[in-house]
N, C-alpha and C positions, 0 to 999 in steps of 0.2 A: 664365560658362562654361557650355556645354551639358552636360547630364547625360551622363556617360560610359556607353557601352553596350558590350556584348560585341564588337560589330563594330568600334567605334572603338578599343577596347583591343587587339584582334587586329591591326588595321592598324598601330598605333603600335609594336607589337612585332615585326611582320613574321612573324606566325604565323597559322595558320588558326583560325577560330572554334572548331572542334572541339577543337584542342589547348588553347586558352585555357580553354574550358569544362571539359575534363578536368582541367586543372591546378588550377582553382579548387575542384573537388569532390574532389580528392585521388586521382584515378584512378591505378592502378599503371602505366597505359600511358605516363605522362609521367615522364621522368627527373627526379631530385631537383633538378638545377641549373635546368632549365627551369621546374619548378614554383615554385621560390623566386623566379625572375625575374618570372614572371607575377604572383605574389601581391604582390611588392613594388611592381610597376607599378600593380596594382589599388588597393592602399592609397594610393599617391601620388596617383592620379587620383580617389580617393573613390568608386570603383566598389563597389557592394554586390551580391554575387552571391546570387540566390534559387535554392537548389538544386532547388526544385519546378518552376521555369520550364521547364527542359529536359525534365524528365519529363512535364510537362503537354503540351508541344508534341509530344513523341514519341508519347505515348499518343493524342493527338487524331489524329495522322496514321495511327496503326495502326487506330484505331476509327472513322475517317471521321466525326469530329465527335461521337461519343457522349460521355457524361459521363465525365470523368476520375476515376479512383480511384487515389490514391496508396497506398503500402504502409508500414505500421509493423510493428514486431516486438514480440510478447509473449514475454518471456524468463522461463523458470521455472528456478530453481536447485534441482535435484532431489537429495534426499538418500535414502540407502537406508532401507528400513523406515519410510516415512512413515506416521503414523497416519491413519486414515480421515477424521477431521475436518479435517486439514490439506489433504487432497486435495479434500474438498468445498468448503473455503474458497477454494482456488486456482481451482477450476472456476467458482465464483460470480464471482470477480474477472474471469476470462477472459470470462464471458458479458457482463459490463458493458463490457469493452473492445471486444468484437466488436460489440455493439449500438450503442454510441456512435460507434465508428469508421465503421460503415456509414452512420449518419445524417449524418456529416460527409464522406462520399464517399471513405473510405479502406478498404482491405483490410488484414486482419491475418494475419501469418504467425507461427506458433508455433514456438519453439525451446526445447529443454531442455539445460541445461548441468550439469556436476557429474560425480560418479563414475558415474552411470547415464545420462549424456547426452554432449553435445559438450564438447570442451575449449575454453577461451577463444580460443586462437589459431585454431582451426578455425571457430568462430563468427565471429570477426573477418573471416576470409577470405570466408565466405559472405555476410555483411552487405555487405561492400565490393563483392563481385561483383554483387550484386543491387541495389546502390544504395539500400539501406535505411539511413536515418539517424535515424529516430525510434524510441526504445525505451521500452517499458513493462515494468518489472521486477516480477515477482510476489513475494509474501512468501516468505521462506526462513528456515529454522531457523538459529539462531546469528547470527554476524556475518560475512557473506560478504565476500570480497575479489575484486572484478572489475576491479581497476585495470589489468590487462594489456590490456584492450581499447584500441583506438586512439581515445581519447576526443575528439581534435580533429575527428573525423568525425561524432560522434553528439550527440544531445540526448536526455535520458532523465529519467524520473520513476519513483521506487520506491514501491510501494503498501504501505508499512509503515514502522515504525521499524526500523532505520535503517541506512544504508550509510555507512561512514566511509572506505572504500577503493574508489573515491574518494567524497567526500561529494557527495550528489546531492539534488535536490529530492525531497520525500517527500509522499505523501498517505496518511493513516491515520485510524483511528477516534480520536475525542477521549476517550481513556480517563479522563483526570482529570475533565473536566467531567461525563462520563456517570456516574462513581461519585458525584460530589457530588449530581447530580440523583436518582440512585437512593436514596441515603441520606436525602435530604430527603423523598422519596416515602414511604419506609418509616417515617420519623419521623412523618409526617402520619397514617399508618395505626395509630400507637400503639406501634411497636417502640422499645424503649429499651436493648436489649443486643445490638446487631449484632456479628456475628463474621465475620472474613475468614480464609480459608485459601488458600494458593497455593504452587506450587513456586518455589524461589528463582530458577531459570534464567529462568522466565517473568517474574518480578518484575523481574529485572535487564534483560531484553530490552526491556521496556516502560519502562525508565528510572524504575521505581518509581512510575509514575503511579497505578495502582490503589491501592497501599499508601499513597502520599503523600496522596491525596485522602481515603482512609479515616481516616487518623490526624488529618488536619486537621478533618474533620467531627466526630470524637469530641471535639475540644476546643471546638467552637463551637455544636453543636446542644444545645439545652437538655435537662436531665434525662437525659443519656446516661450509662450506666455503661460505662466503658472496658474493652473486652475486647482483650487483646493479640492481634495477628494470629498465626496459625500459619503459619510459613514453614519449609519443609523441602526438602531435595534431592528427595525423593520422598514424597508424602503417602500414608500407609498407615492402615488402619483402627485399629490399636492407638494410634498417635500421635494420630489424630483423636479417638478415644474418650476418652483421658486429658484432652485439651484441652477437649472438649465437657463432660465431667462436672465439670471444675474451674471453668470460667468460665460455664457455663450460658447461652450466647447464645440469645436468643429468635428471631433470624433469622440464618441462615448464608449467606454469599456465597462461592462458589468455582467452580472450573472443572469439577469432577467430580460428575456426578449420582449416582455411587455413594454419595456422602455422605448421600443420603436414607435409604438402608438403614442406614448407620452411625448416623444420628440415631435411627432407630426402635429399633435394638438398645440404645440408651442410654435408652429409655423415652419418647422424644418422639413425639407424635401430630401429624402434619402434615395440615392446617394449623391444627388446633384449639389446640395448645399452642406450636408452633414453626413457622417458615416457612423456606423455602429458595429461593434465586435462583441459577441457574447463570449464570456470566459470559460464556458463549458458547453461543448457541442451536444451533450446528452440532454440539455434543456431545450434544444431546438429541433425543428424538423426540416432544416434546409432553408428556412426563411431569412437567414442572415449569415454573415460571416461569423466564424466561431473558432475557438481554440479546441483542438481535439486532445483530450487527456488520454494518455496511453494506457488505458485500463487493462487490456489483455496482456500487453507487454509487461506491466507491473506484476500481474499474476505469474507470468512465465519466469520473470527474473527472480521473484521471491521463491518460487519452486526450486529453481536451480540452487539458490543459496541454502535452502533448507536441506536438500538432498546432499549437498556438499558437506554441510555440518554433520549430518548423520554419518557419512562415510569417514569423517575425521573424529568421530566420538566427541563432538562438542555439544555438551548438554548443560542445562541450567541457564540462569540469567547471565548474559555476557558481562564481563568486567568492563569492556569498552564498547558499548553499542555503536554500530556503524549506521551511516545513512547513505543509501544508493539512490541516485536521482536519474530520471529519464526525461528527455526533452519533450515539449509539447509542440504539435504541428498546427499551423494556421490553415483553416479551410476557407477558401474564398467563397463569397456569397453576394447576394444582391444588395446588401447594405454597405458594401465597400467596393469602390471602383477598382477595376483590375490594374495591376501594375503597368505603367507605361514602359514599352520596350526601350532598352538602352539605345542611345544614339549611335549610329554607325560611324566609324572612323575610317578615313581613307588611308 
């Protein structure tokens, strides 16, 4: 049997090619009964609709043969009173999205949803009207619920852990492996009493990856003195000082550079007697060693996945959501002595 085309499918149904095309991409211009009839006929004939084909031809006609540029959406779930580091992180992710999309011939449109942005039903209408089907979702605080979107029309990737409503493909930093690598590095530098402090909400949101790797390496690195992690709803100087004086960690890992001053108030001299590594470089201005989360690379990788899914006609909530992780890089700083050069061998 010859491969079914839009033309042959339209002829068999007694409809115009425009109506069949609109029905296959879920256009509101086609009534529900006709849309159902077209889709059932397409499935029976083995027709596979590529949603980019019509857009390519339309764009080529308008641009008289110039290079086609499709459109994907970068969607940010905006919360009130966002901390500056969150905004910086999102901006870095968006830069990665825009750069990679441009390299692949796509334009990016930015949308904000939430209390300070669009409602989901309004976003749904805009995306449908503009024919945008590829979505890259930026990191958001908490556990967002975006299940109200008409997911049969979209393919999406989330640049963080994790969306359960609905469950989507995710691209994020490899927090577990990065913590393992960091502790191995610190161990090689001679540190034997590493200490970790963090807010409970962040620990839970990352599904305990920082803490889980930290506890595992306390068990398996040689000559390590186990220091219990400090986990609080909000980490404050008094709580930190009590923990620091009691357990005397020789290197401290945490998200708040303010801990440098807290350590010094407890008598620590950095980096002579103690060291500090911030777990997010966007919270610092070069005053300490830090882990650099690959924000731009996450945006770029998510963009590649979304465009690939568009080209393969993969729409809707995935049956088996995937997780893609990228490594984190250690940035040396004044709160961590430089690595000693390896001894030369004859």
